[in-house]
N, C-alpha and C positions, 0 to 999 in steps of 0.2 A: 729458170730464170735465172740469168747474171745478174751481179751486184751492180748497183745503181751507182756509176761513177760521179763521184762529189764532190762539190769544191764546197767549203765554207769561208764564208766572206763575215770578216768578224770571228775573233776569239775572246771575248770577255768571259766576265763571269759566266751570263746565260748561255751562252755558247757552249761554254764547257759543261753546263748543266745537260743541256742536249747529247753533246758528245757521250757522256757516261751512258747514256739509253743507248745509243745509236752503235757505240763499238758493240753490243750486244746484239747488233744484227749483221753481223759478217756475212751472212749468207746471202743478205738482200742490198747492203749498202758496203760502198769502200770509199772512203774520204781520200779523194788521190792526193789533192793540193788545198793550201789554205790560204788564205791574203788576211795580212794582219799586220799591220805598222808598227805595233809593240813589242818589241825582243821578250820583254818579261811575260806579256801576254802568249807568246807563242810558245815559248821553254815552259808554262805551265799547262797549255794543251799538248805539247810533245809528251808531257809525263802520261796523260791517261792514256795515250797509244802505248806507252811502254808498260804500262801496269797490265795493259789489256793483252800484251803480247802481240802487238800489231806494228808494222812498218811504221814510223812517224813521217807524216806525209810533209811534202815542200812546202815552203812558204814562199811565195811571190806576192810583195807588200802592192805592187802596181796593177791593179785589175786589169788596167785596158791590155798590158803587157801579158796578164796571164791568160786572159780572154784569145790574146793573139796564139801565143806558145801551145796553148792547151787545145786550141780549135779541133773539134770533132772527137777529142779523147775526155770530154764533160759530158755528162747528160743531164744533172741537176745542180744547182745551187742551193744551199740553206744561207740568207742572207740575215745577219744577225749584228747590225753596227748603229749609231744612233739618227733618230729618227731624221735628222735633214739630209742624209745621205740614202733613205730607200728609195726615193724615185728615182734617181740617175742610175744606182747600181742595178737597179733590177732592170730599167728598160736598157741598160745595156746587155743584160746577160738575156734576156728574151729576143733582143736583136743576134745575140750570136748563139741562137738556137739551142737555148737551155732551157728548161723547165724550172720553176721558182718557188720555193716555199721561202716566204718572206714574214719575219717578225713582226709582231705588232709595234705601235700602229701602223697601217699601211704605210700612210703618206703623212703629210703633214696640213693638208687641205683638200677641198673638194676636187678643185682643179688639177691639182697631181693624181688625184685617185681617177678621174677620167682621163689623163692623159695615159695611163697606167693601161686602162680597159682599151683604150684604141692601139696602143702597142700588142697587146694578149692578141685583140683581135686581126691585127695586120699580121702579126709573124704566127699565129694558130698554135704558140706555147703555152703550158700551163701556167696558172700563177695562184697560189694557194696562199692566204694568207694564215700565219700560225697564232692564230686566238686558240687558245687550249681550249677555252669554253665552248665555242662554235664545232672544233673537231672533237669534241669530245663523247662518247657515246652516250653520258646522261644529259647534255645540252639537246644533241639529236633526239634521242627519245621524249625527252618534256617539249621539242618542238613539235614533233608527230602526236603527241597526245592531246595540244593544245590546236592541232587544226582538226584533228578527230574528234572536238568536243568533251574531249574526258571528263573536263569540269566546266562545261559550260561554255555561257559565252563571256570573253575577256571582260572584265569590269574595270580594272586596275592593276597595275605592275609599279610594286615598289623594291627600290635595290639600294645596298649601302656596300661601301667598300672601306677599311682602316688599317691604319698602317702607318709606323714611325719614319714616314718617308722622308720629312723633313730635315731630320737630324742624320740620317742613314746616305743622305745624297748630297750632302756639303761638299763643296770644292770640288764636285764630280761635273759632266757634259750635261747632266738631269737638270741642274738647276741653270743653264745658260739656254735664254729663250730661244735665240736663232737657232740652235743646236736639237734643243729640244723640242721647239714647237710647242710647250705649254708646261705645267708641273704635273702635280701628283694625279690630277683628273684626266691628264693625257699621255700619262706612264700607268701606274696601277691601274688609274681609272678608268683606263683606255677600256680594258676587260668588261667593267659594269657598262660603260657606254654600249659597248658590241654587243656582248650579251644580252642586255635589253632591247635592243632593237631586232636582234636575231630571232628570241623569242616572239615579240612582239610581230616579226614576219610583216613588216607594212614600214614605210616612211614616216617620219616626224613631221606634222603639220605647222607646228607652234612651240615655243620655247621660252621660258623665264628664266635667268639662271644668274646668282651672286658669285663672284670668286675672291677670294680672299687670299694674300701674300703670306700672311703674319710676318712682315718682314724680310721677306727673302726675294731673290728675283723671280722667282714664278711662284704658280699659286698652289696652294694646298690645301686649300679648303675648297670645297663648292658646295651648291646646292643647287639642282635643278628641277625645275617643274614643266613638264611636254604634256602636249597634247596629240596624239597620233592622229593619221588621216581617218582612220574612222571615228573618231572621236574618245577612245580610251585613253585614262589620263595615266601616267606616269610621274614617279617623283624618284629623284637621284640624289645620294647623299653620299659625299666622299671626304674623308677627315684624312690626312695626311700628317698629323700631328700627333696622333695618337701615343698610348704606351707601345712600348716593344711588343710588336704583333704585325700579324698577315693574315687579315680575315676579311670573310663577305657572306653577302647574305640577299637571295633575290625571290621575292614572292610575288605570283602570280595569282590576282584572286579572280576568279571566276562564279558566273551564276550559282553553280552546284559545288564547288569544291576549291582548292587551295594547292598549288603547285609551288614547294619548296627546292630552290637548289642555291649555287653559289656562280661566281662569275668566271670560275674556271670549270664549272663543271664538278667540281669536288662533290657533290650529292644530289641525291632526285629523291623526293618525296612527294606523296601527294593526302590529301585529306579529303576527307567528303562527309564529315561529321564533325563539329565542333567539339564536341565529348569525347572523340576518339581521338587517340595521337597519331600526328603523319605516317603512313607506311612508307618504307622504303621499296624503293620500284628497283628488281634487280636488272642491270644491265651486264654488258659485256666488259671487262678489263680492258687497258689499253696500254702500252709505253709513253704513250703520247704523240706531239703534234708529227713527228718526224714517221712512226707509223701510221696514223693516217693520210699523210701524203703520199705515201707506198702504196695506199690503197686505191687511191684517188688516180695514180700512174697508170695501175693496172684495172681500172675502168669502173672504178665507184664512183657515184655521185659527190661532186667537189663541195663538200658543206660548206667553205668560205672561200668563195669566189673575189676577186675585184669587187664586184658589185655590192657585197656586203660590206665592205671597207668602203666605198664610196657613200653608203648610206651611214656609218660612221663619222666619218670624215665631213659629213655635211651637219649632221649634229654637232660637233665640235665646233665648227665655222658659227651655228648659230648661238651657241652657248658662248663664245667668245662675244658674237656682237651683243648679246644681251646684257653680258657683264658690261661689256665697255659702256653700255645705256643704262647704266644704274638697275638692270633688272626689268626694264620695259622688255614687253613681248615682242618677240621677232618671228616673223614666218620664214618657214624654211624653205 
């Protein structure tokens, strides 16, 4: 099997985090070119390739020119750019005949999600959303356990994520509403929203939410109460003004047990007796979202298609609508 010829669209800090794993997969992955407008970000990215003993890929900051110049020479794109650019960049890549792994959150709203689904269907290319939770062996195993009734009937789901996000993102695009599409609950908190609805495996029917900006341009605190179409109740809590930290906890309460996990799939435990400590569920190790994307390209089921992104986008649309109405309930 030849290496997948890949373009990295965006070379910021998160992209470099993924590249550190990707350069370990030189038999299956060849980063042919990058698309990065920042000279500093490109230089820092080049260092990663030099340290790995790999050729430094060329940089073409103009995506339209890159897709034209490299037509027929790129198999896949990994898009890791500010949220407002996701839709147009993904659409361009799909229409250029390129499979896409798209960083979370997939898009800014439900309408953009529907547009990408239509483009995926029209082009026949692969689109996977890079939610580490949905793509993790732990969340996939947890979802299977829930569908199989391992903890009985789902009664409620509770999730919380916290980070010192407010201070960390000052003077960055993440606190510019038009570019970011939201604050903590739509950035780090997007993992909370997505993993919760992914575990539930169904759409949200009704939402009531409060958001608090704490004096910043975007929200950094959020509390959400939701009801799924089946009637299952959900509570979500995001605190982006916490002490220096970045952690999460998600619990699915069933009639016969509890599943414990995290928004990134960082753990998986199950408990059937309140007097017995939760037991760790063994799962396969993973090198991250790119490894899972390659598996999907090779025929594995797509754990995080744009339909999952649409479900999360609709939830975010409803959260914003409810918060704008002072927490009044909104039907999805």
